[in-house]
C-alpha positions in Angstrom: -9.7 -41.0 10.0 -11.5 -44.3 9.5 -13.1 -43.1 6.3 -15.2 -40.5 8.1 -16.2 -37.4 6.1 -16.8 -34.1 7.8 -18.8 -31.1 6.7 -17.5 -27.6 7.2 -19.9 -27.2 10.1 -18.1 -30.2 11.8 -14.7 -28.4 11.8 -14.2 -29.0 15.6 -14.9 -32.7 15.2 -12.6 -32.9 12.2 -9.8 -31.1 14.1 -10.3 -33.5 17.1 -10.1 -36.5 14.8 -7.0 -35.2 13.1 -5.4 -34.3 16.4 -5.8 -37.9 17.6 -3.7 -39.0 14.7 -1.4 -36.1 13.9 -1.3 -33.2 16.4 1.5 -31.5 14.4 -0.9 -31.3 11.4 -3.4 -29.5 13.5 -0.7 -27.1 14.7 0.4 -26.5 11.1 -3.2 -25.7 10.2 -3.5 -23.2 13.0 -0.2 -21.6 12.1 -1.1 -21.3 8.4 -4.4 -19.7 9.4 -2.5 -17.3 11.6 -0.2 -16.5 8.7 -3.2 -15.8 6.4 -4.7 -13.6 9.1 -1.4 -11.7 9.4 -1.4 -11.2 5.6 -4.9 -9.9 5.7 -3.9 -7.4 8.5 -0.9 -6.2 6.5 -3.0 -5.6 3.4 -5.7 -3.9 5.6 -3.1 -1.6 7.0 -2.5 -0.1 3.6 0.5 1.0 1.6 2.6 4.1 2.5 3.9 6.0 -0.5 5.6 9.4 -0.5 4.3 10.2 2.9 0.7 9.2 2.3 -1.2 6.0 3.2 -3.2 4.3 0.4 -5.7 1.4 0.5 -4.6 -1.8 -1.2 -7.6 -4.0 -0.7 -8.7 -6.1 -3.7 -10.8 -3.4 -5.3 -8.1 -0.8 -4.9 -5.6 -3.2 -6.5 -7.9 -3.7 -9.5 -8.2 0.1 -9.9 -4.4 0.4 -9.6 -3.9 -2.2 -12.3 -6.2 -0.3 -14.7 -4.7 3.1 -13.9 -1.2 1.7 -14.2 -2.0 0.3 -17.7 -3.6 3.6 -18.7 -0.6 5.6 -17.4 1.8 3.4 -19.3 -0.3 3.8 -22.5 -0.2 7.6 -22.0 3.6 7.5 -21.4 4.2 5.5 -24.5 1.7 7.4 -26.7 0.8 10.7 -25.2 -1.0 11.9 -28.3 -3.0 8.7 -28.8 -3.7 8.2 -25.0 -3.6 11.6 -23.4 -3.5 11.7 -19.6 -6.0 13.8 -17.8 -4.4 16.9 -16.4 -6.7 16.8 -13.4 -6.0 13.1 -12.4 -5.6 12.3 -8.7 -5.6 9.3 -6.5 -7.6 9.3 -3.3 -5.4 8.5 -0.3 -6.7 6.6 2.8 -7.4 9.9 4.5 -9.6 10.9 1.6 -7.1 13.6 0.4 -6.6 14.0 -3.3 -3.1 13.3 -4.5 -2.5 14.7 -8.0 -0.5 12.5 -10.3 0.9 12.8 -13.8 1.0 9.7 -16.0 4.6 9.0 -14.9 3.7 9.5 -11.2 0.6 7.3 -11.5 2.6 4.6 -13.2 5.4 4.7 -10.5 2.8 4.7 -7.7 0.9 1.7 -9.1 4.1 -0.2 -9.8 5.4 0.4 -6.3 2.0 -0.7 -4.8 2.0 -3.8 -6.9 5.6 -4.6 -6.0 4.7 -4.2 -2.3 1.7 -6.5 -2.5 3.6 -9.0 -4.5 6.4 -9.1 -1.8 3.7 -9.6 0.9 2.2 -12.5 -1.1 5.5 -14.2 -1.6 6.5 -13.7 2.1 3.2 -15.2 3.2 3.8 -18.2 0.9 7.3 -18.6 2.2 6.0 -18.6 5.8 3.4 -21.2 4.9 6.0 -23.4 3.2 8.2 -23.2 6.3 5.2 -24.1 8.6 4.2 -27.0 6.3 7.8 -28.3 6.3 8.0 -28.2 10.1 8.2 -31.8 11.4 7.6 -31.2 15.1 5.3 -29.1 17.2 8.3 -27.1 18.4 9.4 -26.4 14.8 5.9 -25.1 14.0 5.8 -23.0 17.2 9.2 -21.5 16.3 7.8 -19.8 13.2 6.9 -16.2 14.1 4.1 -15.3 11.7 4.1 -11.7 12.8 7.8 -11.0 12.1 9.6 -10.1 9.0 6.8 -8.8 6.8 7.8 -6.3 4.0 7.6 -2.7 5.0 5.9 -0.2 2.7 7.7 3.0 2.0 
């Protein structure tokens, strides 16, 4: 690109400059962005578990990690780390879902496994896109298909 530097505000100019030299690279960039948007949509759609839908945004996943660790502690040492008899998780519909320590651990583990599978699938799609050598090969990657299904 002739040593030119572009600011983020000059994204269109940068894309035009790249397209003049490597249009497949531009298509890869668009496909990767579409893949990331699809991932965001999958996460925003939530996680179905035992007939209920739960949020799995960043904050919810942080809460799940903490509760999962607390639940495991209570399972391993119920006397030293007693579980609250009134514990519940709030589902996406704002209903309260009561959970024992074992149920909370199973729930947080399942949610973590689901999110992890989505992250790995997203990465695999991006790797496939980045390895594509032609515009047709990039276009052949269906970024909306094959995402893991929650329960």
